[in-house]
GUPAKOL-450319 format. One record per atom (N, C-alpha, C): residue number from 1; residue in three letters; chain; atom name; z, y, x. Coordinates in nm, 3 decimals, decimal comma. Atoms other than C-alpha are relative to their C-alpha. Layout:
GUPAKOL-450319
(NUM 'ala' 'A' 'CA' (Z Y X));
...
END
This chain:
GUPAKOL-450319
(1 'met' 'A' 'N' (-0,123 -0,026 0,072));
(1 'met' 'A' 'CA' (5,362 6,349 -16,715));
(1 'met' 'A' 'C' (0,037 0,147 -0,001));
(2 'ala' 'A' 'N' (-0,032 -0,142 -0,005));
(2 'ala' 'A' 'CA' (5,372 6,715 -16,625));
(2 'ala' 'A' 'C' (-0,049 0,073 -0,125));
(3 'asn' 'A' 'N' (0,054 -0,064 0,120));
(3 'asn' 'A' 'CA' (5,166 6,800 -16,933));
(3 'asn' 'A' 'C' (0,097 -0,005 -0,117));
(4 'arg' 'A' 'N' (-0,093 0,014 0,113));
(4 'arg' 'A' 'CA' (5,442 6,683 -17,165));
(4 'arg' 'A' 'C' (0,096 0,118 -0,012));
(5 'thr' 'A' 'N' (-0,092 -0,112 0,010));
(5 'thr' 'A' 'CA' (5,672 6,968 -17,076));
(5 'thr' 'A' 'C' (-0,066 0,121 -0,064));
(6 'lys' 'A' 'N' (0,071 -0,113 0,059));
(6 'lys' 'A' 'CA' (5,408 7,224 -17,167));
(6 'lys' 'A' 'C' (-0,016 -0,021 -0,150));
(7 'val' 'A' 'N' (0,015 0,031 0,141));
(7 'val' 'A' 'CA' (5,341 7,051 -17,498));
(7 'val' 'A' 'C' (0,133 0,015 -0,071));
(8 'thr' 'A' 'N' (-0,132 -0,009 0,060));
(8 'thr' 'A' 'CA' (5,712 7,026 -17,568));
(8 'thr' 'A' 'C' (0,042 0,145 -0,017));
(9 'gln' 'A' 'N' (-0,036 -0,142 0,011));
(9 'gln' 'A' 'CA' (5,763 7,395 -17,496));
(9 'gln' 'A' 'C' (-0,080 0,069 -0,109));
(10 'gln' 'A' 'N' (0,083 -0,059 0,105));
(10 'gln' 'A' 'CA' (5,472 7,488 -17,720));
(10 'gln' 'A' 'C' (0,050 -0,043 -0,138));
(11 'lys' 'A' 'N' (-0,050 0,050 0,129));
(11 'lys' 'A' 'CA' (5,610 7,268 -17,997));
(11 'lys' 'A' 'C' (0,129 0,071 -0,037));
(12 'arg' 'A' 'N' (-0,126 -0,070 0,028));
(12 'arg' 'A' 'CA' (5,953 7,427 -17,966));
(12 'arg' 'A' 'C' (-0,027 0,144 -0,042));
(13 'ala' 'A' 'N' (0,035 -0,138 0,036));
(13 'ala' 'A' 'CA' (5,795 7,773 -17,979));
(13 'ala' 'A' 'C' (-0,055 0,005 -0,142));
(14 'arg' 'A' 'N' (0,054 0,006 0,136));
(14 'arg' 'A' 'CA' (5,601 7,676 -18,293));
(14 'arg' 'A' 'C' (0,111 -0,022 -0,101));
(15 'glu' 'A' 'N' (-0,111 0,028 0,092));
(15 'glu' 'A' 'CA' (5,913 7,536 -18,455));
(15 'glu' 'A' 'C' (0,089 0,121 -0,017));
(16 'arg' 'A' 'N' (-0,080 -0,122 0,008));
(16 'arg' 'A' 'CA' (6,109 7,851 -18,370));
(16 'arg' 'A' 'C' (-0,069 0,105 -0,087));
(17 'ala' 'A' 'N' (0,076 -0,097 0,080));
(17 'ala' 'A' 'CA' (5,833 8,067 -18,517));
(17 'ala' 'A' 'C' (0,002 -0,041 -0,147));
(18 'lys' 'A' 'N' (-0,003 0,049 0,137));
(18 'lys' 'A' 'CA' (5,827 7,849 -18,828));
(18 'lys' 'A' 'C' (0,135 0,029 -0,064));
(19 'gln' 'A' 'N' (-0,133 -0,028 0,053));
(19 'gln' 'A' 'CA' (6,204 7,883 -18,871));
(19 'gln' 'A' 'C' (0,018 0,149 -0,027));
(20 'glu' 'A' 'N' (-0,010 -0,145 0,019));
(20 'glu' 'A' 'CA' (6,181 8,261 -18,828));
(20 'glu' 'A' 'C' (-0,077 0,044 -0,124));
(21 'arg' 'A' 'N' (0,078 -0,033 0,119));
(21 'arg' 'A' 'CA' (5,906 8,283 -19,091));
(21 'arg' 'A' 'C' (0,074 -0,044 -0,126));
(22 'gln' 'A' 'N' (-0,074 0,049 0,116));
(22 'gln' 'A' 'CA' (6,114 8,071 -19,328));
(22 'gln' 'A' 'C' (0,120 0,089 -0,031));
(23 'gln' 'A' 'N' (-0,114 -0,089 0,021));
(23 'gln' 'A' 'CA' (6,418 8,293 -19,276));
(23 'gln' 'A' 'C' (-0,046 0,134 -0,058));
(24 'glu' 'A' 'N' (0,054 -0,126 0,052));
(24 'glu' 'A' 'CA' (6,204 8,603 -19,338));
(24 'glu' 'A' 'C' (-0,037 -0,015 -0,147));
(25 'lys' 'A' 'N' (0,034 0,024 0,140));
(25 'lys' 'A' 'CA' (6,071 8,451 -19,660));
(25 'lys' 'A' 'C' (0,125 -0,005 -0,087));
(26 'thr' 'A' 'N' (-0,125 0,011 0,075));
(26 'thr' 'A' 'CA' (6,423 8,367 -19,775));
(26 'thr' 'A' 'C' (0,062 0,138 -0,019));
(27 'arg' 'A' 'N' (-0,055 -0,136 0,008));
(27 'arg' 'A' 'CA' (6,539 8,721 -19,697));
(27 'arg' 'A' 'C' (-0,077 0,083 -0,101));
(28 'arg' 'A' 'N' (0,081 -0,077 0,094));
(28 'arg' 'A' 'CA' (6,245 8,873 -19,889));
(28 'arg' 'A' 'C' (0,023 -0,045 -0,144));
(29 'arg' 'A' 'N' (-0,026 0,050 0,135));
(29 'arg' 'A' 'CA' (6,310 8,647 -20,188));
(29 'arg' 'A' 'C' (0,133 0,052 -0,053));
(30 'glu' 'A' 'N' (-0,131 -0,051 0,041));
(30 'glu' 'A' 'CA' (6,676 8,752 -20,197));
(30 'glu' 'A' 'C' (-0,009 0,149 -0,034));
(31 'glu' 'A' 'N' (0,016 -0,143 0,027));
(31 'glu' 'A' 'CA' (6,577 9,120 -20,176));
(31 'glu' 'A' 'C' (-0,071 0,022 -0,133));
(32 'ala' 'A' 'N' (0,074 -0,015 0,126));
(32 'ala' 'A' 'CA' (6,329 9,078 -20,461));
(32 'ala' 'A' 'C' (0,090 -0,036 -0,118));
(33 'lys' 'A' 'N' (-0,090 0,042 0,107));
(33 'lys' 'A' 'CA' (6,591 8,898 -20,669));
(33 'lys' 'A' 'C' (0,101 0,110 -0,031));
(34 'thr' 'A' 'N' (-0,098 -0,106 0,023));
(34 'thr' 'A' 'CA' (6,848 9,175 -20,621));
(34 'thr' 'A' 'C' (-0,068 0,124 -0,057));
(35 'arg' 'A' 'N' (0,073 -0,115 0,051));
(35 'arg' 'A' 'CA' (6,583 9,444 -20,683));
(35 'arg' 'A' 'C' (-0,030 -0,018 -0,149));
(36 'lys' 'A' 'N' (0,028 0,026 0,142));
(36 'lys' 'A' 'CA' (6,483 9,280 -21,013));
(36 'lys' 'A' 'C' (0,127 0,007 -0,083));
(37 'ala' 'A' 'N' (-0,127 -0,002 0,074));
(37 'ala' 'A' 'CA' (6,848 9,244 -21,114));
(37 'ala' 'A' 'C' (0,047 0,144 -0,020));
(38 'asn' 'A' 'N' (-0,045 -0,139 0,007));
(38 'asn' 'A' 'CA' (6,911 9,615 -21,046));
(38 'asn' 'A' 'C' (-0,094 0,089 -0,080));
(39 'glu' 'A' 'N' (0,095 -0,081 0,077));
(39 'glu' 'A' 'CA' (6,600 9,741 -21,230));
(39 'glu' 'A' 'C' (0,045 0,010 -0,145));
(40 'pro' 'A' 'N' (-0,032 -0,011 0,143));
(40 'pro' 'A' 'CA' (6,660 9,879 -21,578));
(40 'pro' 'A' 'C' (-0,101 -0,081 -0,081));
(41 'gln' 'A' 'N' (0,086 0,080 0,085));
(41 'gln' 'A' 'CA' (6,521 9,659 -21,852));
(41 'gln' 'A' 'C' (-0,094 0,091 -0,078));
(42 'gln' 'A' 'N' (0,097 -0,077 0,076));
(42 'gln' 'A' 'CA' (6,207 9,782 -22,027));
(42 'gln' 'A' 'C' (0,035 -0,009 -0,148));
(43 'pro' 'A' 'N' (-0,028 0,008 0,144));
(43 'pro' 'A' 'CA' (6,247 9,873 -22,393));
(43 'pro' 'A' 'C' (-0,091 -0,103 -0,066));
(44 'gly' 'A' 'N' (0,077 0,102 0,068));
(44 'gly' 'A' 'CA' (6,131 9,601 -22,626));
(44 'gly' 'A' 'C' (0,016 -0,137 0,063));
(45 'gly' 'A' 'N' (-0,024 0,129 -0,062));
(45 'gly' 'A' 'CA' (6,261 9,322 -22,407));
(45 'gly' 'A' 'C' (-0,095 -0,032 0,114));
(46 'gly' 'A' 'N' (0,090 0,025 -0,110));
(46 'gly' 'A' 'CA' (5,974 9,347 -22,161));
(46 'gly' 'A' 'C' (-0,100 -0,111 -0,028));
(47 'asp' 'A' 'N' (0,093 0,106 0,033));
(47 'asp' 'A' 'CA' (5,772 9,085 -22,348));
(47 'asp' 'A' 'C' (-0,141 0,052 -0,025));
(48 'glu' 'A' 'N' (0,129 -0,058 0,033));
(48 'glu' 'A' 'CA' (5,488 9,327 -22,424));
(48 'glu' 'A' 'C' (-0,082 0,022 0,127));
(49 'asp' 'A' 'N' (0,091 -0,019 -0,112));
(49 'asp' 'A' 'CA' (5,188 9,337 -22,193));
(49 'asp' 'A' 'C' (-0,022 0,151 0,019));
(50 'pro' 'A' 'N' (0,015 -0,143 -0,019));
(50 'pro' 'A' 'CA' (5,173 9,685 -22,036));
(50 'pro' 'A' 'C' (-0,143 0,049 -0,017));
(51 'asp' 'A' 'N' (0,139 -0,041 0,016));
(51 'asp' 'A' 'CA' (4,792 9,686 -22,053));
(51 'asp' 'A' 'C' (-0,034 0,030 -0,146));
(52 'ile' 'A' 'N' (0,032 -0,020 0,141));
(52 'ile' 'A' 'CA' (4,793 9,670 -22,433));
(52 'ile' 'A' 'C' (0,115 0,068 -0,075));
(53 'ala' 'A' 'N' (-0,113 -0,067 0,064));
(53 'ala' 'A' 'CA' (5,116 9,859 -22,500));
(53 'ala' 'A' 'C' (-0,048 0,122 -0,076));
(54 'gly' 'A' 'N' (0,032 -0,117 0,080));
(54 'gly' 'A' 'CA' (5,081 10,112 -22,778));
(54 'gly' 'A' 'C' (-0,130 -0,009 -0,078));
(55 'ile' 'A' 'N' (0,124 0,014 0,076));
(55 'ile' 'A' 'CA' (4,756 9,979 -22,920));
(55 'ile' 'A' 'C' (0,033 -0,047 -0,140));
(56 'ile' 'A' 'N' (-0,026 0,032 0,141));
(56 'ile' 'A' 'CA' (4,759 9,967 -23,298));
(56 'ile' 'A' 'C' (-0,112 -0,091 -0,050));
(57 'pro' 'A' 'N' (0,105 0,087 0,053));
(57 'pro' 'A' 'CA' (4,575 9,681 -23,470));
(57 'pro' 'A' 'C' (-0,088 0,074 -0,100));
(58 'gly' 'A' 'N' (0,092 -0,062 0,094));
(58 'gly' 'A' 'CA' (4,269 9,783 -23,666));
(58 'gly' 'A' 'C' (-0,104 0,083 0,072));
(59 'pro' 'A' 'N' (0,106 -0,081 -0,062));
(59 'pro' 'A' 'CA' (3,982 10,021 -23,607));
(59 'pro' 'A' 'C' (0,061 0,103 0,095));
(60 'gln' 'A' 'N' (-0,046 -0,096 -0,100));
(60 'gln' 'A' 'CA' (4,025 10,235 -23,299));
(60 'gln' 'A' 'C' (-0,091 0,122 -0,002));
(61 'pro' 'A' 'N' (0,086 -0,119 -0,006));
(61 'pro' 'A' 'CA' (3,901 10,592 -23,259));
(61 'pro' 'A' 'C' (-0,105 -0,018 0,109));
(62 'arg' 'A' 'N' (0,108 0,012 -0,097));
(62 'arg' 'A' 'CA' (3,573 10,622 -23,075));
(62 'arg' 'A' 'C' (0,035 0,082 0,123));
(63 'pro' 'A' 'N' (-0,034 -0,075 -0,122));
(63 'pro' 'A' 'CA' (3,627 10,720 -22,713));
(63 'pro' 'A' 'C' (-0,102 0,107 0,034));
(64 'trp' 'A' 'N' (0,104 -0,097 -0,030));
(64 'trp' 'A' 'CA' (3,298 10,912 -22,701));
(64 'trp' 'A' 'C' (-0,049 0,062 -0,131));
(65 'asp' 'A' 'N' (0,037 -0,064 0,126));
(65 'asp' 'A' 'CA' (3,289 11,131 -23,011));
(65 'asp' 'A' 'C' (-0,121 0,090 0,016));
(66 'asp' 'A' 'N' (0,111 -0,092 -0,018));
(66 'asp' 'A' 'CA' (3,028 11,360 -22,858));
(66 'asp' 'A' 'C' (-0,135 -0,070 -0,009));
(67 'asp' 'A' 'N' (0,126 0,073 0,011));
(67 'asp' 'A' 'CA' (2,761 11,085 -22,864));
(67 'asp' 'A' 'C' (-0,049 -0,005 -0,144));
(68 'ile' 'A' 'N' (0,036 0,010 0,141));
(68 'ile' 'A' 'CA' (2,768 11,062 -23,240));
(68 'ile' 'A' 'C' (0,028 0,135 -0,064));
(69 'glu' 'A' 'N' (-0,015 -0,132 0,061));
(69 'glu' 'A' 'CA' (2,705 11,394 -23,403));
(69 'glu' 'A' 'C' (-0,032 -0,011 -0,148));
(70 'asp' 'A' 'N' (0,035 -0,004 0,142));
(70 'asp' 'A' 'CA' (2,673 11,491 -23,766));
(70 'asp' 'A' 'C' (-0,152 0,004 -0,013));
(71 'ala' 'A' 'N' (0,144 -0,001 0,024));
(71 'ala' 'A' 'CA' (2,330 11,469 -23,922));
(71 'ala' 'A' 'C' (-0,056 0,137 0,039));
(72 'pro' 'A' 'N' (0,056 -0,130 -0,043));
(72 'pro' 'A' 'CA' (2,107 11,737 -23,768));
(72 'pro' 'A' 'C' (-0,045 0,081 -0,121));
(73 'glu' 'A' 'N' (0,036 -0,090 0,109));
(73 'glu' 'A' 'CA' (2,057 12,033 -23,995));
(73 'glu' 'A' 'C' (-0,145 0,043 0,017));
(74 'asp' 'A' 'N' (0,138 -0,047 -0,006));
(74 'asp' 'A' 'CA' (1,704 12,137 -24,084));
(74 'asp' 'A' 'C' (0,003 0,150 0,027));
(75 'lys' 'A' 'N' (0,004 -0,142 -0,034));
(75 'lys' 'A' 'CA' (1,637 12,466 -23,916));
(75 'lys' 'A' 'C' (-0,127 0,060 -0,060));
(76 'gln' 'A' 'N' (0,114 -0,068 0,058));
(76 'gln' 'A' 'CA' (1,417 12,696 -24,114));
(76 'gln' 'A' 'C' (-0,007 0,140 0,059));
(77 'glu' 'A' 'N' (0,015 -0,133 -0,063));
(77 'glu' 'A' 'CA' (1,287 12,992 -23,925));
(77 'glu' 'A' 'C' (-0,107 0,079 -0,065));
END
């Protein structure tokens, strides 16, 4: 029967740790909620994906213009 007290104490410690973690999560969620509420809204309603913001539909300029050169001129020496 002596083993039960050790198990009970361990269980209480686990439960206390679990409650502390839950309180920490709740606190972090509240902080995130207030931080989001205080942030200024992005122009355009924030519905636009930031990865593709500013991309215009249609042909895009070539990122490596130096690879494609004009037709080589015939050199006559």
